[in-house]
Structures are given as C-alpha cells and as structure tokens.
C-alpha positions, 0 to 999 in steps of 0.5 A: 660780886665785888666791890664795884657791885655793893650797890646791888645790895639794899638794906631795909632798915626799920630805924623804930626796931631794936634795942640800944645801943644797936638802934642809935649805932647802926642807922648812924653807920649805915648813914656814914657809908650811904656812898657805897650802899643803898639804904631805905628807912621803913616804918610799916610792914607795908612800906617795906613790902612796897619798896622791896617790890618796887626795888626788885630788879634793881637789887641781888641782895636785901639785908633786914636791919632791924628785930625779927619783925623786920627779918620776917617781913624782908624774907616774906617778900623773897621767898621763892625767888632768886634773891639773897636775904641777909640781916643785920641784927638789931633786935632783943632775940636774933634767932634767925641771925644767930643761927646764921652767923650775922652780927651786928658789923657792917663791915664784915657783912659787906666782906659776905656780900662781896663773896656772894656765897649763900645757902637755900633753906626751908621755910614754914607757913602757918595759914598764910604766915611765913615763919623762919625759925620758930612759931607755936602756941603757950608759954612762949605766945603768952609772952610774945604777946606781953613784950609787944605791949611792954613799953621797955624792950630788951632782954631783961624785959623779955625775962620779966615778962617770961616770970610774969607769964610763967607764975600765971600760966595755965595749960592749953587744950590743944589738938595736932592732927598730921595728915594721914596719922591719928590725932594728938590731943593734949593740955600742953604748957607749950606747942612749938613748930621749928625750922632752926634750933632756937627761939633766939638768945641761944635758947634752943628749943629744938636742938636737932631742927635743921633749915634745910631738910624739908622736916618740921620739927614740932615740940610739945611740952607737957605740964610740969611742976613749976618748981623744977622751971630753973631745970628747964631754962638750964637745958633750954640753953644747954640744948639738952631739953630731950633729956626731959620726961615732959618733952616729945619731939616729933619729926614731919614732912607732912601738912598738919593742923593745930586745933585749939580755943587759944587765939595768942600765937607767935611767929618768929617771936612776934605776936600773931593771932589766929582764929579758928584752924591753923594749917602748917606746912614747910617749903623746901629750898625757897629762901637763898640765904647769904653766907657769912664767915660766922656760919656754923650751920652745916648748910650747903653753899648755893651758886 
C-alpha cells in the first residue's frame, strides 16, 4: 500500500473521547489532512458500528481515534475479517495502543499504513462482549464504574478514583470454573482476565501474557493488608506482581465460567454490568492489527 492508497484507510473519530490536549489537537490535525485520508466522526457505539458496516468494502484499514471505548468498539466490528485495525490513541490509559506501539503521531501512523504490515492476535469474549486487553471484576472494575461517572477525566482523576475505591474495598466472593477442572472458590480483591500485559499506563497486571498464544492469563489477587498497597503499586508498574504471595496466576486455553453476585465488571477499562454467570473463552488469530515501527511485541508479521 503506497501513498496513493491512503484513501483505503478510514479513521473512526470520537470527538468527545480522550483527554486534553489530545481531544483538542487530534481532530484538528485530521481535518487538516482531510484531502489524503477519510475520517468519520462518531458520537455513539451504534453509529460507529453502522458506519463501519456500510463502509466495510470501501476500506482496508480502520483506525480507532479515541479512548479505550472507541478502540474496543471499532475492533469488535473487525473480528474475524481480513480488515486491518489500528489506533490513534486519545484516552487516559491507552493500554492496547501502548502494547502495540501506537502513538499520538498521525504522520508516523500514516507511514505505518503505507507499509501495510500487520499481526494477527487473539481476542477474549465475555458472554457476547469482545475484550482486547484486560477484563475483570474487583477493584479495577469498581474504579472503572466510578471513573465512568466522574465529571473530570484524565490520569489524576483515575488515580483519585482508585484511591477512594481501594479505601472502601471489600473482597468479592467468586467461583471460577475452568472446563474439565475442579472449581476454584475464593474471596478476592481482583480477578483479572488478560489477553495482553497491561491495564494501561504501563500497569502490568499480567507480565507474561501474549496476545497471540491462544492462552488466557487469569490473575487472582487475594485480600492483602492495605498498608502494603504502595508495594503492590510498585510491583504493578515494574511488572513483578508474580513475586507476591497474594497473587496467583493461571493460564488456560479452555473456556471458563465466573460466578459471583457482583455485577460490576470492566472490559478494557470500560464499565459494564453482567448479571448471572459470565462465560469466558478465547478466539485465536481473529484480529489483524497494524504493525507499527514502535511495536516491541514479539508477534509474527502477517502478509
């Protein structure tokens, strides 16, 4: 794909998503380049999905320009197809973008589009919902729900919501039933389901997770004395969580079910509610992701 074929890429922009200055600058930069690329401004999940379906045969590459919600919305429409997915990150966490080397640099992204290299990755499904990065229930999901209601976005708002939810945190009673294995019943602070390593902002909850190995990494965080929370935060950002006696890691390629009375989950940092059992499985090599020059992931390049 060369310069003359950039019009085969479509940017799906959520103009209301993201944090300052990205939400102010990126829409203007896309407008300046309107003669060399196509951009659709979407104000809802339904609108994004409808436009992608209508434009499916016109474009080869679909770029999500927004936060984690926009990223997951666009990716969900491309799962199982030969279309290529990319990200122009504008959000608070940008977990998926960080994992695959996407940066807030339109020129660099256009250069990657011209090279037309891609990698195939897995996605996780929770009931009928697609997860690219990390999903779960517990502290991180409670923070996601609080952050969703907050009037102020950005990293510091997220840190504040995390602090407040941790202060009030009580264990969640969970039964984890992996197909063909004995059920695991625990009271947990966090149960995370990981396809990649991080929540976002380089917070590595599952340092060994790989997005193309057909494996789901399950992280069980047992209740721990809250006084040692700073040590947990340090290990989270250093990627050394496995050194804690309060952490248990499980790897599986089998479907499993989560049973809990707690309804507040998150998927890729987005607040979501599940009532009843949550069935989790993995779909291997179903999403083609644009390869960037900044990517450090050891994932084979697709043609």
